[in-house]
C-alpha distance (Angstrom), angle and dihedral (degrees) to the residues before:
residue distance angle dihedral
Q1 . . .
V2 3.78 . .
H3 3.78 122.1 .
L4 3.78 123.7 -164.1
V5 3.79 121.7 -172.8
E6 3.80 120.9 -171.1
S7 3.78 125.8 -162.4
G8 3.78 140.9 163.3
G9 3.78 102.9 72.7
G10 3.76 124.1 132.7
L11 3.77 146.9 121.3
V12 3.79 117.8 -49.2
Q13 3.78 135.3 167.8
P14 3.80 121.0 -113.3
G15 3.78 109.8 -80.6
G16 3.78 92.0 28.1
S17 3.80 130.7 118.3
L18 3.78 138.3 -123.5
S19 3.76 133.2 -179.3
L20 3.79 119.2 -146.9
S21 3.79 124.7 -160.1
C22 3.79 131.3 -161.3
V23 3.78 118.5 -167.3
A24 3.79 115.0 -160.6
S25 3.77 128.3 -159.5
G26 3.78 122.0 -123.1
S27 3.77 123.5 -7.9
V28 3.79 97.4 -46.1
L29 3.77 94.1 109.8
R30 3.81 92.7 54.5
L31 3.80 92.6 50.1
S32 3.79 104.6 36.2
T33 3.76 144.2 58.9
M34 3.77 108.5 -104.0
G35 3.77 124.4 -155.3
W36 3.77 139.3 -165.2
Y37 3.79 115.2 -145.5
R38 3.76 132.7 177.9
Q39 3.77 136.4 -157.0
A40 3.77 121.9 -160.7
P41 3.81 121.7 -160.6
G42 3.79 110.6 -74.7
K43 3.80 93.3 5.7
G44 3.77 137.1 98.7
R45 3.76 125.4 -102.9
E46 3.81 113.2 -87.8
L47 3.78 133.5 -167.2
V48 3.79 112.3 -111.7
A49 3.80 101.1 177.5
D50 3.77 141.7 -27.5
I51 3.77 138.7 -162.7
T52 3.79 128.4 -155.6
S53 3.79 125.9 -138.4
A54 3.81 86.3 -101.6
G55 3.78 91.4 54.9
T56 3.80 99.6 -106.0
T57 3.78 110.8 147.2
T58 3.77 136.4 -158.9
T59 3.79 125.7 -168.7
A60 3.78 131.1 -165.2
G61 3.78 115.6 -109.9
S62 3.79 92.5 -119.7
V63 3.81 92.0 63.1
K64 3.78 102.0 27.7
G65 3.77 111.7 133.3
R66 3.81 91.5 17.7
F67 3.82 105.1 58.6
T68 3.79 126.9 52.1
I69 3.80 127.1 -169.7
S70 3.79 120.2 -154.7
R71 3.76 139.3 162.7
D72 3.80 139.1 -144.7
K73 3.78 107.4 -158.2
A74 3.79 93.1 -171.8
K75 3.81 89.7 58.7
N76 3.82 95.4 37.7
T77 3.78 86.4 -127.3
V78 3.79 134.7 134.4
Y79 3.79 120.0 -163.1
L80 3.77 137.2 -157.8
Q81 3.79 114.7 -158.6
M82 3.79 109.2 -161.9
N83 3.79 119.8 -166.4
S84 3.80 133.3 173.2
L85 3.77 90.0 23.6
K86 3.79 119.4 -159.6
P87 3.82 131.0 -159.5
E88 3.80 88.6 -109.1
D89 3.81 88.9 63.1
T90 3.80 88.3 69.7
A91 3.80 107.2 121.4
V92 3.76 145.6 107.0
Y93 3.79 107.6 -81.3
Y94 3.79 120.7 -146.9
C95 3.75 134.7 -175.8
N96 3.77 121.3 -142.8
V97 3.75 141.6 -177.6
R98 3.80 96.5 -119.3
G99 3.76 113.9 -111.5
T100 3.79 95.3 13.4
V101 3.78 139.0 90.1
Y102 3.78 92.5 -113.5
W103 3.79 111.9 118.3
G104 3.74 134.7 158.9
Q105 3.79 122.9 -124.5
G106 3.80 92.7 -102.7
T107 3.78 134.3 -119.6
Q108 3.79 124.3 -122.8
V109 3.79 119.5 -121.9
T110 3.78 116.8 -171.1
V111 3.79 121.7 -176.5
S112 3.76 111.0 -166.9
S113 3.77 141.5 131.4
């Protein structure tokens, strides 16, 4: 069984920053590609960024240059640093072991003045 626990969401003004964390159980983070997804109200879940076990990252065009994914294998944690936040970034953010059914419970990010 794999457990993923996200944290770090909250309310922030446009242009602000937040840092999300996802702590994974066991060694899954060291061995797998990890992804951050988001789901806005009334929309489907979309991939924001992912990072392979080798550290290669990909980032969605809508957040490129503003969001950065990283990983600390020693802490079994994957991070999403979000800068220059926009109202359209408002969503529930989830982490996932790519290609599996393992998801965290999500953390709400709200960007509003």
